[in-house]
C-alpha positions in Angstrom: 0.0 0.0 0.0 2.8 2.3 0.9 4.6 1.5 -2.4 1.3 2.3 -4.3 1.1 5.6 -2.5 4.7 6.5 -3.4 4.1 5.5 -7.0 1.1 7.9 -7.2 3.1 10.7 -5.6 6.0 10.0 -8.1 3.6 10.1 -11.1 2.0 13.3 -9.7 5.4 15.0 -9.4 6.4 14.0 -13.0 3.0 15.2 -14.3 3.4 18.5 -12.4 6.9 19.0 -13.9 5.7 18.2 -17.4 2.8 20.7 -17.0 5.1 23.4 -15.7 7.6 22.9 -18.6 4.7 22.9 -21.1 3.4 26.2 -19.6 6.9 27.7 -19.7 7.3 26.6 -23.3 4.1 28.4 -24.3 5.0 31.5 -22.3 8.5 31.6 -23.8 7.4 31.2 -27.4 4.6 33.8 -27.0 4.9 36.5 -24.3 8.6 35.9 -23.7 9.5 36.2 -27.4 7.3 39.3 -27.9 8.8 41.0 -24.8 12.5 40.3 -25.3 12.5 40.9 -29.0 11.1 44.4 -28.4 13.9 47.0 -28.3 11.9 49.3 -26.0 12.5 46.8 -23.2 16.2 47.5 -23.2 16.2 51.2 -22.3 19.5 51.4 -20.5 21.5 49.4 -22.9 20.0 51.0 -26.0 20.5 54.5 -24.5 24.2 53.7 -24.0 24.5 52.5 -27.6 22.6 55.5 -29.0 24.8 57.9 -27.0 27.9 56.2 -28.3 26.6 56.2 -31.8 25.9 59.9 -31.6 29.4 60.6 -30.3 31.0 58.6 -33.1 28.9 60.3 -35.8 29.6 63.8 -34.4 33.3 63.0 -34.0 33.5 61.6 -37.5 31.8 64.6 -39.0 33.9 67.1 -37.1 37.2 65.4 -38.0 36.2 64.9 -41.7 35.3 68.6 -42.0 38.5 69.7 -40.3 40.6 67.4 -42.5 39.0 68.8 -45.7 39.7 72.4 -44.6 43.2 71.6 -43.5 44.0 70.0 -46.8 42.9 73.2 -48.5 45.3 75.4 -46.6 47.9 77.0 -49.0 51.4 75.4 -49.6 50.3 72.0 -48.2 51.6 72.9 -44.7 48.8 71.0 -43.0 48.2 68.3 -45.6 50.0 65.5 -43.6 47.9 66.1 -40.6 44.8 66.3 -42.8 45.6 63.0 -44.4 46.0 61.4 -40.9 42.7 62.7 -39.8 41.0 61.5 -42.9 42.5 58.0 -42.4 40.9 57.9 -39.0 37.5 57.9 -40.7 37.9 54.2 -41.4 38.5 53.5 -37.8 35.4 55.4 -36.8 33.5 53.5 -39.4 34.5 50.2 -37.8 33.3 51.4 -34.4 30.0 52.6 -35.9 29.5 49.2 -37.6 30.1 47.3 -34.3 27.6 49.6 -32.5 24.9 48.9 -35.1 25.6 45.1 -34.8 25.3 45.3 -31.1 22.0 47.3 -31.3 20.4 44.7 -33.7 21.9 41.7 -31.9 20.3 42.8 -28.7 16.8 42.0 -30.0 17.9 39.1 -32.3 19.4 37.3 -29.3 16.3 37.8 -27.3 14.2 36.4 -30.2 16.5 33.4 -30.7 16.6 32.6 -26.9 12.9 32.9 -26.1 11.5 32.0 -29.5 13.7 28.9 -30.2 16.2 28.0 -27.5 14.1 28.1 -24.3 11.2 26.2 -26.0 13.7 23.6 -27.0 14.9 23.4 -23.4 11.3 22.7 -22.3 10.8 20.1 -25.0 14.0 18.3 -24.0 13.0 18.4 -20.4 9.5 17.0 -21.1 11.0 14.3 -23.3 13.5 13.4 -20.6 10.8 13.1 -18.0 8.3 11.1 -20.1 10.8 8.7 -21.7 13.1 8.5 -18.6 16.2 9.8 -20.5 18.7 11.4 -18.2 20.8 12.7 -21.0 17.9 14.8 -22.3 17.4 16.3 -18.9 21.1 17.2 -18.7 20.9 18.7 -22.2 17.9 20.8 -21.2 19.8 22.1 -18.1 22.9 23.0 -20.2 20.9 24.7 -22.9 18.9 26.7 -20.3 22.2 28.0 -18.8 23.5 28.7 -22.3 20.4 30.7 -23.2 20.7 32.7 -20.0 24.4 33.5 -20.7 23.8 34.7 -24.2 20.9 36.9 -23.1 23.3 38.7 -20.7 26.3 39.1 -23.1 25.5 42.5 -24.6 24.1 44.2 -21.5 27.1 43.0 -19.5 29.6 44.2 -22.2 27.9 47.6 -22.3 28.1 48.0 -18.5 31.8 47.3 -18.6 32.3 49.6 -21.6 30.4 52.4 -19.9 32.5 52.2 -16.8 35.7 52.7 -18.9 34.2 55.3 -21.2 33.0 57.5 -18.3 36.7 58.1 -17.4 37.5 59.4 -20.9 34.1 61.0 -21.9 35.5 64.5 -21.4 38.3 63.7 -23.9 35.8 62.8 -26.6 33.9 66.1 -26.1 37.2 68.0 -26.0 38.3 66.5 -29.3 35.0 67.4 -30.9 35.1 70.9 -29.6 38.7 71.4 -30.8 37.9 70.1 -34.3 34.9 72.4 -34.6 37.0 75.3 -33.3 39.8 74.7 -35.9 37.2 74.4 -38.7 35.6 77.7 -37.6 38.9 79.4 -37.5 39.9 78.3 -41.0 36.5 79.3 -42.4 36.9 82.8 -40.8 40.2 83.0 -42.7 38.5 82.7 -46.1 36.8 85.3 -48.2 33.4 84.8 -49.8 34.9 83.0 -52.8 36.8 80.5 -50.6 40.2 82.0 -51.0 42.5 82.4 -48.0 43.5 85.8 -46.6 47.1 86.5 -45.9 46.5 86.1 -42.1 45.7 82.4 -42.6 49.3 81.7 -43.6 50.6 83.8 -40.7 48.5 81.7 -38.3 50.1 78.5 -39.7 53.6 79.7 -39.4 53.1 81.8 -36.3 54.7 79.6 -33.6 53.3 77.3 -30.8 49.8 78.8 -30.9 49.6 78.5 -34.7 47.1 76.5 -36.6 49.5 73.7 -37.5 50.3 73.1 -33.9 46.7 73.1 -33.0 46.0 70.6 -35.8 48.8 68.3 -34.6 47.3 68.4 -31.1 43.9 67.6 -32.5 45.4 64.6 -34.3 46.9 63.3 -31.1 43.6 63.7 -29.2 41.7 62.1 -32.1 44.0 59.1 -32.1 43.5 58.7 -28.3 39.8 59.0 -28.7 39.8 56.4 -31.5 41.7 54.0 -29.2 39.1 54.5 -26.4 36.2 54.0 -28.8 37.8 50.9 -30.3 38.4 49.5 -26.8 34.9 50.2 -25.4 32.9 49.4 -28.6 34.9 46.6 -30.1 37.6 45.0 -27.9 35.6 44.7 -24.7 32.5 43.1 -26.4 34.8 40.7 -28.3 36.6 39.9 -25.0 33.3 39.2 -23.3 32.2 37.1 -26.3 35.4 35.0 -26.0 35.0 34.6 -22.3 31.4 33.5 -22.8 32.5 31.0 -25.5 35.0 29.6 -23.0 32.3 29.3 -20.3 29.9 27.6 -22.7 32.7 25.2 -23.7 33.2 24.3 -20.0 29.5 24.0 -19.5 29.0 21.5 -22.3 32.0 19.4 -21.2 30.8 19.6 -17.6 29.2 16.4 -16.3 25.8 17.1 -14.7 24.5 14.1 -12.8 20.8 13.7 -12.4 19.7 10.7 -10.4 17.5 8.3 -12.4 15.3 7.9 -9.3 15.0 11.6 -8.5 11.2 11.6 -8.6 11.1 8.6 -6.4 13.3 10.3 -3.8 11.2 13.4 -3.9 8.0 11.2 -3.5 9.5 9.3 -0.6 10.5 12.5 1.2 7.1 14.0 0.5 5.5 11.0 2.1 7.8 11.1 5.2 6.8 14.7 5.7 3.1 14.1 5.1 0.5 13.5 7.8 0.9 10.3 9.7 -1.9 7.7 9.4 -4.2 7.5 12.4 
C-alpha cells in the first residue's frame, strides 16, 4: 500500500513537472518572445549604444570637415595632418559598424533565446521526464544555462564599456570641440569665394599657438579618442564574447549528474513529511 502511494506521488510529481515545462514553453514562445525581441524593453543598454553612436557620428563629421579644410590650406603645410585625420574615418566606421551590430543583436538574441532556445529546453525536459532519458534532462539544463548566458552578453559588455568610457568621456567632447574650433577658424580666414586671406598663412607659421600646432594636437587627441572607442565598442564586447564561449565550452564538457530515481526520492521525502496515518 505504501509503495502504491509512493508511486502515485511520483507520477503526480512527474506530471506537475511536465505541465510546468509545457506552460513555460508556451510563455517563452509567445509572451517571452514578444517582450524580449522588443527594443523598447532594453532602455538602459539602447540608451548607452545610442549615445555612443551619436558621439562617433559627431566626431567623424567634425574630423572629416576639419581634415578637408586643413587640406585646402595653402602650400600644403597641414596636408600630412589632414591625411592622418581622414584616415581615421575608417577607424570610426568600424566602431560605428560594431555599434549597429550590437543594437540589432540585442533583440535578435532575445528572439533566438525565447523563440527557439528556451522552448527547445522545455521540450527536451519534457521528453527526458516522459521517456526517462537522463541525457535529455542534462541537455535541457545545459541549454537553459547557455540561453541565460547569451541573453546577458551585450548588456554586461555595455556595462563594462560604460565604466571605462566615463573616465574618458570628457576627452571625446574636448576633441569634438577642438575640431569644430579649428574648422571655424579656417572658415573665418577665407573670403566669400573660398580664398584664404594672408592672415591664414601667418597663423600656420606663427609659432606654438599656430594653426599647424593646434591641428597636430587635434590629431593626437583624435588618435587617443579612437583608441578609447575601439576598446569600449569593439575590444571589450569581443573579449566578453570569447569569455562567454570559454564558459559555454566548459558548460557542455561539464558532467551534470541527475539521479534516475530523482522523482522517487522526492516522492519518498514527501510521504515522510506528510501527515501520519491515524
